[in-house]
Structure formats: C-alpha cells, structure tokens
C-alpha positions as CSV (number, residue, x, y, z in Angstrom):
1,M,-157.1,53.0,93.1
2,A,-160.7,54.4,93.3
3,F,-163.3,53.3,95.7
4,P,-164.9,49.9,94.9
5,T,-168.1,50.3,92.9
6,S,-170.1,48.3,90.4
7,V,-168.2,50.3,87.6
8,N,-164.8,49.1,86.6
9,S,-162.1,51.1,88.6
10,Q,-160.3,51.9,85.3
11,I,-163.3,53.7,84.1
12,T,-163.7,55.8,87.2
13,D,-160.0,56.5,87.2
14,S,-160.2,57.6,83.6
15,V,-163.2,59.9,84.3
16,T,-161.4,61.4,87.3
17,Q,-158.3,62.1,85.2
18,A,-160.3,63.6,82.4
19,N,-162.1,65.9,85.0
20,T,-158.7,66.8,86.5
21,K,-157.4,67.7,83.1
22,V,-160.4,69.9,82.3
23,L,-159.9,71.7,85.7
24,G,-156.2,72.0,85.1
25,D,-156.7,73.5,81.6
26,S,-159.3,76.0,82.8
27,P,-157.0,78.7,84.1
28,S,-154.8,78.7,81.0
29,M,-157.8,78.8,78.8
30,G,-159.2,81.7,80.8
31,M,-155.9,83.6,80.6
32,G,-155.6,82.9,76.9
33,N,-159.1,84.3,76.3
34,L,-158.3,87.3,78.4
35,F,-155.1,87.9,76.4
36,I,-156.9,87.6,73.1
37,A,-159.7,90.0,74.2
38,T,-157.2,92.5,75.5
39,S,-155.0,92.4,72.4
40,Q,-158.1,92.9,70.2
41,A,-159.2,95.9,72.3
42,L,-155.7,97.4,72.1
43,S,-155.6,96.9,68.4
44,N,-159.0,98.6,68.0
45,A,-157.8,101.5,70.1
46,A,-154.6,101.9,68.0
47,H,-156.7,101.7,64.8
48,N,-159.2,104.3,66.1
49,A,-156.3,106.6,67.1
50,T,-154.8,106.3,63.7
51,N,-158.1,107.0,62.0
52,A,-158.7,110.0,64.3
53,Q,-155.3,111.5,63.3
54,Q,-156.1,111.0,59.6
55,Q,-159.5,112.6,59.9
56,S,-158.2,115.5,61.9
57,W,-155.5,116.1,59.2
58,V,-158.3,116.2,56.6
59,T,-160.2,118.7,58.7
60,T,-157.1,120.8,59.3
61,Q,-156.3,120.8,55.6
62,A,-159.8,121.9,54.7
63,A,-159.8,124.7,57.2
64,T,-156.4,125.9,55.9
65,T,-157.6,125.8,52.4
66,Q,-160.7,127.8,53.3
67,G,-158.6,130.3,55.2
68,V,-156.2,130.8,52.4
69,S,-159.1,131.1,49.9
70,T,-160.6,133.8,52.1
71,L,-157.4,135.7,52.3
72,Y,-157.0,135.6,48.6
73,S,-160.6,136.7,48.0
74,V,-160.2,139.6,50.4
75,D,-157.0,140.7,48.6
76,T,-158.8,140.3,45.2
77,A,-161.7,142.4,46.4
78,A,-159.4,145.1,47.7
79,T,-157.4,145.1,44.5
80,G,-160.6,145.3,42.5
81,I,-161.9,148.3,44.5
82,A,-158.6,150.1,44.2
83,T,-158.5,149.5,40.5
84,H,-162.0,150.7,40.1
85,K,-161.2,153.9,42.0
86,I,-158.1,154.4,39.8
87,F,-160.0,154.0,36.5
88,A,-163.3,155.6,37.6
C-alpha cells in the first residue's frame, strides 16, 4: 500500500504501476529502435553495393565496346592504306 495521502491509494498505486511499466518497456523499445535503424542501414548498404556493381558493369562494357571499336577502326585504316597502295 502507498503512503497515506489525500488521493485515493488505488490511484497512486495505478500511477506507480503505469510509471513502472513505462520504465520497464523503455529498454526493449530502445533496442527495437536500434535494431530497426541497424537493419535499415545494412539494407541501404547492400542496395548501394548492388547498384555500384551494376554501374561498374555498364562502365566496363562501355570501355570494352570502345576498345573493340578502336581496334576495328585501326585494322580498317591499315587495310584501307594497304589497299590504296596496291591499287595506286
């Protein structure tokens, strides 16, 4: 029983129990928020890593295409010069 006051002891007991419940729930709420924030950060990291892999593949493909195009153009120029020398 709570200390005698002008307020009904059932009211003071109820308030005390409510406050105890809030204090008891605080650690689990804090850990829950931490877990949510951590999982969101890890999800963003995984998404960013996937996106970076995709973008690097596009860059690699473009560089390869440009390199092959350059090789073909060099070969074409050499063939053109040789053909010109043959027919000239």
